[in-house]
Structures are given as structure tokens and as C-alpha cells.
N, C-alpha and C positions, 0 to 999 in steps of 0.2 A: 431455559430448562423448565419443562412442564412438571408440576408436582404429580407424582405417581399415586399418592394417597391424599385424602383430604387434609388440608393444613389451614389453621385458623389463627388469626391474630386476636387474642382475647382481652388484651390490656395494653395500653400505651401511656408513656409519661415522658415529658421533656422538661429539662431544667436549663436555664441560661443564667448569665451573670445577674441580670435584673431580678429574675424570680428567685434566685438563690438568696439575695439580700432580704427578700420579704418572707422567706420560709422560716418556720420554726423547726430548725434542723434537729433539735433534741427530740422532737416527737417522731421523726423519721429514722434518725440514726441514734438509737437509744443507748449506745455504749459511749459514755462521756470521754473515756480515755482514748478510744479510737478517733472519735470526732475531733478532739483537741489536736491530734497529730496530723489530721488530713489537710492537704493543701486545697486550693480552690477547685482545681480540676477534679480531684478525687471526690470532693464534696458534691460537685454537680453530678458526676457519674453514679456514685453510690446512692445519692438521694433519688435519682430517676429510677435506678434499679430496684431500690427498696419500695418505692411507690407502686411499682408493678407487682411486687410480691407481698403487698400489705395484707392480703387475706389468705396467704398461702404459707404453710409451714415448710421447713426444710425438706421433709420427706416427700413432698409433692413435686419437687423439681428434679429433672433428670439431667440437665446440662446448663452451663453458663457460658455464653459466647459473647466476647467483647471485641471492639474494634476501635482503632485510632490511626490517624494518618501520621501524627508527629509525637504523640505521647505527652508526658509531663514536661513541658518546656520550662516552666518556672523552676522546678527542682533541678532539672538538668543544667539550667543556667547558674543556679547557686553552686552546684558541685563543680562546674568548670571554673567559676570565679575563684573558688577556694583553692583549686589546683594551682592557679597563678599566684594568688595572694600568699599561700603557705609553702610555695616552692615544692609542691607535691609531697609534703610530709605533714603528719598530724591531722589528716583530713577527717572531717565529720562524715561518717558513712550514711547518716540519715537521709540527706538529700538524694544520694545515689539510690538508696533503696526505694524511695518514693517516686523516683523518676522512671522506673521500669514500666514497660507497657502493660503488664498484667496486674498492676496494683488495684485497679477498680474491681476486676473480677474476683481477685483474692479477698478484698475487703468485704464484698457482698457475701462471699462464701463464709467468711469468719463470723459476720454478724448474724447470719441465718443458720449457722451450724451445718452447712451443706457440704457434703463430700461426694462430688460428682465430677463428671467430665467438665473441665474448665479450660477454655482455649481463647487466646487473644490473636486477632489478625491485624497486621500492619502492612497494608498493601496500597498505600497512598490514596488516590481518589476512589479506589474500589474496596477499601477496607471493610466498610459496613456491608456491602454486597457479599463479600466473602463470608462474613459471619452469618448472613442470612441464608446463603447457600448451605452452609453447614447445618443451620437450624432445620431447614427443609429435609436434609439427608438424615438428621437425627430422628425426626418424626417418621420418615419412611422406614427407618430401621426398627420402629416399634416404641420409641420414646413417647411419653404422654405429654410432657410439658417442658418447654425450653425457654430460657431467658436470653434474649439477644439484644445488644445495644451498642452504641458508639459514642465517642466523646473526643473533643479537641478544645484547645484553649488559645487565647491571645496573650502574648507577653510583649512588652515594649521592645526587648532585644530582638525577638523573632520577627516582629513587624518591620523593624529597620532592615534586617537581612532580606526579608521578602521584597521590600521596596527596592533595595539595591539589585535584586535579581530581576527587577522589571515588573513586579506585581503591584496592583492597587494604584497604578498611575493614571487611570482613566475613570476615576470616580467609583471604582468598584469598592464595595464595603466588605471589610474583613469581619468574619463572624466566629463564634464559638458556642459551645453548648454540649449537652448530653441528651440522648433520646434512647429509651429502652422499650422493649416489646415482649410481652408474654405470649409465646406461640404454642399452640396445642394441637392435639389430634382430633378434637371435637370442640364445637362452639360452647362458650361458657355463658351465653346470654344473648339478648336481642341486639346488643351492640357489637358482637363479634363479627369479624370480616374474613371472608375466605381469601387465602393467598394461593392463586392459581398457578403462577409461574414467575420466573425472574430470568433475565438475560443481561449480559454485559458485553461491551466492546471497547477496545482501546484504540487510540489514534484519533487524529482530527477528522471530523465529518462536517460536510456542508449540509444545508437544509434538506436537499434532495436525498442525500445519503442517510440522514437521520430518519426521513420518512420511509426509506427502503428498509432500514434496520427495524423500524417499528412494524412495517407491513410483514416482513419475514417472520418476526416473532409472533404476531397475531395469527398468521396463517396456520401455525401449529395448533391453534385452538378452534380453527374453523371460523375465525373472525377477521375483520378488516377495520381500518380506521373509522369508517362510517358507522360501525356498529358498536363502538365503545365511546365512553366519555374520556377525555384526555386531561390529565392534571400536569401542568408544566411546573417543574421545580423552580424555574427562574423567578416566578412571581413570589415564591416563599422567601427566596434569598434576598429580595429587595428589603425585607424587614430583618431577617435573621443574619444576613451576610453570607459570604462564601467561605467555606473551609473544607478540608478533606473529607469529613464525614457528614457534611450538610445533608446528604441524601437521607440520612436517618430522620432529620428534622422534617424534610420534605414528606417522607412517608407518614410521619406523625400527623402533619397537617392534612394530608390526603385522606387519612382514615376518617376524619370528621366529615368528609364530603361524600363518602361512598353511598350512604343511605339516602342522601338528598338528591343525587344525580338521577337523571331520567333513564339512563342505561343501567343494566344489571352489572356491567363491567366498568371498571375505572382503570385506565392505563396511566401509571405514574412514570413520568419521564424526567430524568436527571442527567445533567452534564457537568463535569468538573473541568473547568478551563479548556473545554473542547478537546480534552485528551483522554478522559474516561467517561463512558456513557453507560447508563443502566436503565432498564425497563422492568417495572414490577406491575403485574396484573392482579388487581383486586376484584372480588366478586361479593355481591350481597349474599349473606347467608340464607335469606329467605328465598333466594333464586334457585335453590336446590343444587348447590355445589357438590 
């Protein structure tokens, strides 16, 4: 999909388990009561979202869009364990409430006092891309600023189940984290990056089919693979690991490369277990998007 109006990524933030331990969360999430009740996944997601909104009040945001492939696995596991241990009676509702997919988006809205369109996408390996599609549509409809992000976590129980399903048996690293982006209808500074388009495809693709997919996508902009720089998400996943919404982390890392690359365009390529594929075309803001 080619954006029909100018769209810019004005701010980006990522938080993983390692950076979460080093953060002063109280300075980012200033409501101590909410912070105390947050599980690790919600802390990662809310922290990343709040970092993007650090210089913005609630009235400046028009939508909150979040995405996750599996949601709050830790609290889901706690709730399921209680069902067994307590024979389905006298259950603590707190883990269930924390396990729902829209917890991060709702917590950000509560902390900032934001009452706007708030949607969560759970579409497996294309969850983040679905939220990004919605963000582009929101800007096309006249919205000024949209917060979009994604989050997933590792738990011991879920890791065991994934291994039994045949995953992570060939040295693949499992990952987790949260990445958020502030998307607007105009650039907010010299580090803003233009978002020119996004496309997705499902199903296994070999290398030639991936090149064909990229070529077809770029042709809609009058470009080809020789006229753009390519950012391969696989190299990011060597450090952050693989998970359903790792494409958000890939985009975060790619943004830092846009202004340094020789081409005015950067094509961000991501593939999730060779079953979900996405392409995001970024453009330098000083290139006259």
C-alpha cells in the first residue's frame, strides 16, 4: 500500500528485558499504583509507549494502536494454573484482566488521560504490520498524530510448548520486547523519517519469490531494487531474537540507518518463520517526500 498523504515517523522507542532492568521506571510511569500492578510485558510496552509520548500531552494524540502475536503469556499461565489448582472456583480475576491483549494500550491511555480511538491487533506474524496499516489510514483520514507499537514476551512454559511444536531446534534465538512509534502528518524535526508505503504477504517464499515480491512493491513507486538501500531484518534478529512482532524492533533499528544510507529510500524487509513477510519503504525527509 502506497501512502496517499505524507506520513512521518517522528519518534521511536524500544524496550527489552535487559533495558527494562536498567530503566528508572518510576520516571517514565509516574503512577506508582499502576506501576506496582504491571507485569513485565506491560511494563515493557507501556515504558516504550510513554517514551514516545514524553513531550506530548494527551490532547495531541488522535489514536493508540497496539499489536501482539501472543499477548500476556505470564498472566495467562498464572490464570490457567489457578483454574487447575483451585478446581475452577474462587479464582483471582487479576491475572485474567492483565492477560487481555489490549492491556498495554489501555494503560497508556489511563496514564496520559487520553480518550481516543484505541485498537489492538492480534494477527500472528503480521500483527504489527496490521497496526501500522491502521496508523497510515488514520493519518490519511485527517488525524495529526498516532501512537503505534507492538510487544511480546518469553515465558518458560510457552518456550517449552514452542519447542515441542518444533521451534528453536536449529539454534534459532527466541526474543521478546516492545517497540513504539509516534506517527504524524508532518515531520517533527530533522530526525523524522518518511513512511512511503507498506505491503505484506502470507505463505512460504523462496529467495526468488521474495525478490519478486520486493520488485512488485517498489514498481508502484517507480523504483527497483537497484535504486534503494535494503535493510534485512534477519540481521537484527541475530541479537534481539525471533518473535511474532519482531518486525517492530526491526523497524526501530532501520530508522537509525535511514539518514546514513546513500540512497534516499530504505526498504525494510522482514520475514517471520517464512510464513509472514512484510516490506516497509522509508524515505529521508530532506528528500522531499
